[in-house]
Structures are given as structure tokens and as C-alpha cells.
C-alpha positions as CSV (number, residue, x, y, z in Angstrom):
1,M,107.0,75.0,71.5
2,K,104.0,74.0,73.9
3,N,102.9,70.6,74.4
4,D,99.8,69.0,73.1
5,S,98.0,69.0,76.6
6,I,98.5,72.9,76.9
7,V,97.2,73.6,73.4
8,Q,94.4,71.2,73.6
9,M,93.4,72.7,77.2
10,W,93.4,76.1,75.5
11,K,91.5,75.6,72.7
12,E,88.7,73.9,74.9
13,Y,88.9,77.0,77.1
14,K,88.6,79.3,74.1
15,K,85.4,77.4,72.8
16,I,83.5,78.2,76.0
17,N,85.2,81.9,76.8
18,A,85.6,83.6,73.3
19,E,86.7,86.7,75.1
20,A,89.9,85.0,76.6
21,P,93.1,86.6,75.7
22,T,95.3,85.1,72.9
23,N,98.5,85.2,75.2
24,Y,98.7,82.9,78.2
25,D,101.8,81.4,80.2
26,A,101.9,77.8,81.4
27,W,103.8,76.6,84.4
28,A,104.0,74.2,87.4
29,F,104.0,75.3,91.1
30,G,107.2,74.7,93.0
31,D,110.7,73.2,92.0
32,S,110.0,69.6,91.7
33,K,107.9,67.1,90.1
34,E,106.1,66.3,93.3
35,M,105.7,69.6,94.6
36,A,104.1,70.6,91.0
37,D,101.7,67.5,91.6
38,E,100.7,68.2,94.9
39,L,100.0,71.9,94.4
40,A,98.3,71.3,91.2
41,E,96.1,68.6,93.0
42,L,95.3,71.4,95.6
43,V,94.1,73.7,93.1
44,L,92.0,71.1,91.2
45,E,90.3,70.5,94.7
46,G,89.8,74.1,95.3
47,T,91.9,74.2,98.3
48,K,94.8,76.4,96.7
49,T,93.4,79.8,95.4
50,A,96.8,81.7,96.1
51,T,100.7,81.8,95.5
52,A,103.6,83.3,96.5
53,S,106.8,84.2,94.6
54,N,110.0,85.8,95.1
55,Y,109.8,89.3,94.0
56,I,113.6,89.7,93.3
57,L,113.5,86.8,90.5
58,Y,111.0,89.0,88.7
59,E,113.4,92.0,88.6
60,L,116.5,89.6,87.6
61,D,114.7,88.2,84.9
62,N,113.2,91.6,83.7
63,E,109.7,89.7,83.9
64,E,106.3,91.3,84.4
65,L,104.6,90.8,87.5
66,P,101.4,89.1,87.5
67,Y,98.4,91.1,87.2
68,V,94.4,91.1,87.7
69,G,93.0,89.3,84.7
70,L,96.2,87.3,83.7
71,I,95.2,84.0,82.5
72,N,97.8,81.0,83.2
73,V,97.7,77.1,82.4
74,I,98.7,75.2,85.6
75,L,100.8,72.2,84.8
76,D,101.5,68.9,86.8
77,G,104.8,67.5,87.5
78,E,105.0,65.8,84.1
79,G,104.2,69.2,82.3
80,N,100.6,68.2,81.6
81,A,98.0,70.9,81.5
82,V,95.3,70.2,84.4
83,A,93.6,73.8,84.9
84,I,93.4,77.3,84.0
85,V,93.6,79.9,86.3
86,E,92.8,83.8,86.5
87,T,94.5,86.1,88.8
88,T,92.3,88.1,91.0
89,S,94.8,90.2,93.0
90,V,98.4,90.9,93.4
91,E,100.3,92.4,96.3
92,V,104.0,92.9,97.0
93,V,104.8,92.7,100.7
94,P,108.2,92.2,102.8
95,F,108.1,88.3,104.0
96,D,107.1,89.0,107.4
97,E,103.9,90.9,106.4
98,V,102.4,88.3,104.2
99,T,99.1,87.6,106.3
100,A,97.5,84.6,107.8
101,E,94.7,84.9,105.4
102,H,97.0,84.7,102.4
103,A,98.9,81.7,104.0
104,Y,95.5,79.8,104.2
105,L,94.6,80.6,100.8
106,E,97.5,79.0,99.6
107,G,96.1,75.7,100.9
108,E,99.5,74.1,101.9
109,G,100.0,72.0,105.0
110,D,97.6,73.1,108.1
111,R,97.3,76.4,106.4
112,T,98.6,78.5,109.1
113,L,101.0,81.4,109.0
114,S,103.4,79.3,110.8
115,Y,103.7,76.8,108.4
116,W,103.6,79.0,105.4
117,R,106.7,80.9,106.9
118,D,108.5,77.7,107.4
119,V,107.9,76.3,104.1
120,H,108.5,79.4,102.2
121,E,111.8,80.6,104.0
122,T,113.2,77.1,103.1
123,F,111.9,77.7,99.5
124,F,112.9,81.4,99.2
125,K,116.8,80.4,100.8
126,K,117.2,77.8,98.1
127,E,116.1,80.1,95.1
128,L,118.2,83.1,96.7
129,E,121.2,80.9,96.9
130,T,121.2,80.1,93.2
131,I,121.7,83.8,92.6
132,N,124.1,84.5,95.6
133,Q,121.8,86.2,97.7
134,D,120.8,86.2,101.3
135,F,117.2,85.5,102.7
136,N,116.0,88.1,105.2
137,Y,112.4,88.6,106.4
138,N,112.3,91.8,104.4
139,I,112.4,90.3,100.8
140,L,109.7,91.3,98.9
141,V,106.9,88.8,98.1
142,V,104.4,88.7,95.2
143,C,101.2,87.4,96.9
144,E,98.9,86.6,93.9
145,R,95.4,85.1,94.5
146,F,93.5,83.4,91.8
147,K,90.2,81.6,90.7
148,M,90.1,78.3,88.6
149,V,88.1,79.2,85.6
150,Y,88.7,75.8,83.8
151,R,89.8,72.3,84.3
152,K,89.9,68.9,82.6
């Protein structure tokens, strides 16, 4: 069951966008309350307009990849809805081919590719350990861009 803040935000969004789909997902960035709060704040500021995820996890969970037009409710570290974003592009590339532009659009740290690689290598290694896989620079990364279409 979705929490009240998600349901309420979706109702408010539907009032101003009757064409919005009936299905949506709600999720938080990262793997901790602190990271979810930090990255949600970057979305609200307009600094974060992209994200990257580990392709293999989509395969293992038999989960559909994000696609252009996908609508998601972004949650903070407490699980409260803070924004709604729409996916504007999706590209699957090897880790070592993620571009400096994508790293910049993710809005984290100093926004450089070097920073992005350091942070995401650590994050992906941690994820891969949970499924007994090793990190390498050729792992596929889902690079998703989005725009904020609604906020509280």
C-alpha cells in the first residue's frame, strides 16, 4: 500500500495533468536515508536531472528498464513524496563509457566524471557483492535523464 504522501502528491499532479498515466512507481535514490535526502534535495533544486543504475539488477529482478515518458514519484529518506519526474532519455552503456555530460547532469559532488566514477564504482561494488558478482569497468549502466514535472 502506498503511503499518504505519495497518494496525495499523485492526486495533486493528476488535477493539473489529466493525461498522466494511471501507473507510476515511487522510489528513493541511493541506499540510505541520508543519500535519499541529499539526492532528492538536488532534484528539488533542479541540479540533479539524471541518474544511473546497475543494468544487471534489472535483469535479475526481471524488471522493465526505464523508458521515455515514464513517470516516477521521488521519495526522501523518510519515504515521503517530494517530487514527480518524467524520464526524457535512457541509454545503456558500459561503466567506462558513461560521459562527463551524464556525470554533470547527475549533479553530485563536484559534478566531474572522475567524482562520478569514484562514487558509482563504490556503490556498484556494494550492490554486486549482494549478488556474488564482481565489479568491472564493462558492467552495463542504465543512464537515465529526467525532468521534474511536479513538486510540493
